[in-house]
C-alpha positions, -999 to 999 in steps of 0.1 A, spaced: -7 -115 -24 -4 -87 -50 16 -59 -37 -10 -31 -41 8 -12 -13 38 -5 -36 14 8 -63 -4 29 -38 28 43 -23 43 51 -57 11 69 -68 10 88 -35 46 99 -39 41 110 -75 10 130 -65 27 145 -35 56 156 -57 33 172 -82 13 190 -54 46 202 -39 58 216 -72 25 232 -78 26 249 -44 61 262 -51 51 275 -86 20 292 -72 41 308 -44 24 292 -14 57 278 -1 74 312 -4 45 329 13 46 304 42 84 309 46 81 347 42 55 350 70 78 333 95 63 298 91 36 302 116 34 267 132 -4 263 130 -6 278 95 23 255 83 6 225 98 -27 232 80 -8 237 48 11 204 53 -22 186 61 -38 199 29 -9 186 8 -4 154 27 -40 142 30 -48 153 -6 -19 132 -20 -30 101 -1 -67 103 -9 -62 112 -45 -40 80 -47 -68 60 -31 -94 74 -55 -72 63 -84 -63 29 -70 -89 8 -89 -82 24 -123 -45 23 -117 -46 -14 -107 -66 -23 -138 -43 -4 -160 -10 -17 -146 -21 -53 -146 -44 -54 -176 -72 -69 -154 -105 -74 -172 -136 -72 -152 -160 -101 -156 -193 -87 -168 -208 -119 -181 -190 -152 -173 -177 -170 -204 -167 -202 -188 -170 -224 -157 -140 -208 -140 -154 -173 -143 -188 -184 -131 -172 -200 -101 -152 -169 -93 -183 -147 -93 -203 -172 -72 -175 -175 -46 -168 -137 -43 -206 -130 -41 -210 -156 -13 -180 -143 6 -190 -107 2 -224 -114 16 -210 -132 46 -185 -104 52 -213 -78 50 -200 -58 20 -213 -50 -14 -204 -72 -43 -170 -61 -56 -160 -61 -93 -143 -94 -101 -115 -94 -126 -88 -117 -141 -55 -106 -153 -29 -125 -174 2 -134 -153 20 -167 -147 25 -158 -110 0 -170 -84 -14 -137 -72 -45 -117 -64 -53 -83 -51 -82 -62 -38 -84 -24 -39 -108 5 -39 -118 35 -17 -152 21 -9 -157 -13 6 -190 -16 -12 -175 -7 -46 -142 -25 -45 -122 -46 -70 -110 -82 -65 -87 -96 -91 -69 -129 -96 -41 -139 -119 -45 -167 -145 -15 -183 -128 -34 -186 -96 -64 -201 -113 -43 -226 -132 -20 -236 -104 -41 -237 -72 -69 -261 -62 -103 -244 -59 -101 -247 -21 -68 -229 -21 -81 -203 -46 -112 -198 -25 -90 -191 6 -70 -165 -14 -102 -148 -25 -114 -148 11 -82 -131 22 -88 -104 -4 -124 -100 5 -114 -96 42 -90 -68 32 -120 -50 16 -143 -57 46 -117 -45 70 -114 -12 51 -76 -17 48 -71 6 18 -88 34 36 -69 27 68 -36 28 49 -46 60 31 -53 77 65 -20 65 79 -2 76 48 -20 110 48 -10 116 85 26 107 77 26 128 46 15 157 67 44 154 91 69 148 63 58 181 46 57 200 80 90 188 94 109 192 61 99 228 59 108 235 95 142 220 88 145 240 56 137 272 75 163 264 102 191 257 77 183 287 56 183 309 87 217 295 97 232 300 62 219 336 59 230 345 94 195 355 104 198 386 82 166 402 70 159 391 35 127 410 30 106 380 33 125 360 7 139 325 13 173 314 1 183 284 -19 193 267 14 156 265 22 146 249 -11 174 224 -12 172 214 24 134 210 24 135 188 -7 162 166 7 145 164 41 112 155 24 129 126 5 146 112 36 116 116 58 94 101 30 116 69 31 113 67 69 75 72 67 72 44 41 88 20 67 59 28 91 34 23 63 49 -11 55 48 -21 92 11 -13 94 6 -32 61 23 -63 76 -1 -62 106 -31 -60 83 -20 -91 64 -22 -112 96 -58 -99 101 -67 -107 65 -53 -142 69 -75 -147 100 -105 -134 82 -98 -156 52 -96 -186 74 -131 -177 88 -146 -173 54 -130 -203 36 -118 -225 64 -85 -222 83 -71 -254 68 -77 -240 33 -61 -207 42 -30 -225 56 -29 -247 25 -30 -217 2 -2 -200 21 18 -232 20 14 -234 -17 25 -198 -21 55 -204 1 65 -235 -20 66 -213 -51 80 -180 -37 101 -192 -8 119 -224 -19 132 -245 10 160 -263 -9 185 -235 -10 218 -242 8 221 -224 40 252 -205 28 231 -187 1 197 -188 17 200 -151 25 199 -143 -12 167 -163 -19 133 -148 -25 121 -158 10 147 -135 26 141 -105 3 169 -80 8 180 -92 42 171 -76 75 169 -41 61 148 -53 31 122 -66 56 116 -30 67 103 -23 32 82 -54 28 44 -50 28 39 -87 37 53 -107 66 73 -139 58 50 -168 48 63 -189 77 52 -163 102 18 -160 86 13 -198 87 25 -200 123 2 -172 134 -28 -189 117 -20 -223 132 -19 -207 167 -54 -190 162 -80 -207 184 
């Protein structure tokens, strides 16, 4: 469904960058390097930056999602479709054991939906106008069940924790590497507690590279969570409806009529094998197959 993971990662990286710059301006980075980069002290420093970036991103997730999509929360339903949406989400939320989320609609021709929020009892579930206009109600109900399951499973909090831990090690290791390179460049000479430009350049480059590698791990976890959300959606809305919804999405986003010689360039194959490493969702055929095998 909606790629909220990309939005979360982008926000996380922006906040992490701002926190890093702030620490450099305030002199914390220089202090850590000047005191010999005590391992435990550096790890605590990295954890503060890493976890802060992740959870600030999570706290901003609802407002950012509303702003970027233009989603409008349904306060009072104006038509039958809005009344149906509220009734379905309320019923599913009660069965899933969570508080009633905010329900919103955003204008987009794509068949899409998303759920986000740092609290499973105060989440947001939104659907596109394209989904409401193109899917049957049984299919749309399954999509909503998939998103409600994400909320019930606490997936955004889980992803924030994973991202926070990875952020911590990215910050920690990048500064260790920066210190090693700076020491090698300076010939281990006494610089009076000052760090050279080698430290700054190396730590920044290392942080960028390690950040990309960390995102691969985040995307891997995200793909695992999608399978769980499909299974939960099948329990709330019926497995047949969940499969039908995935089939409908595959027919739109993963056309089957591409010639084999150019199939690798189709939407279903993304950017090839390496592109799959940066995909937050598994291929539709894998999700459908997994759901069919569920007993």
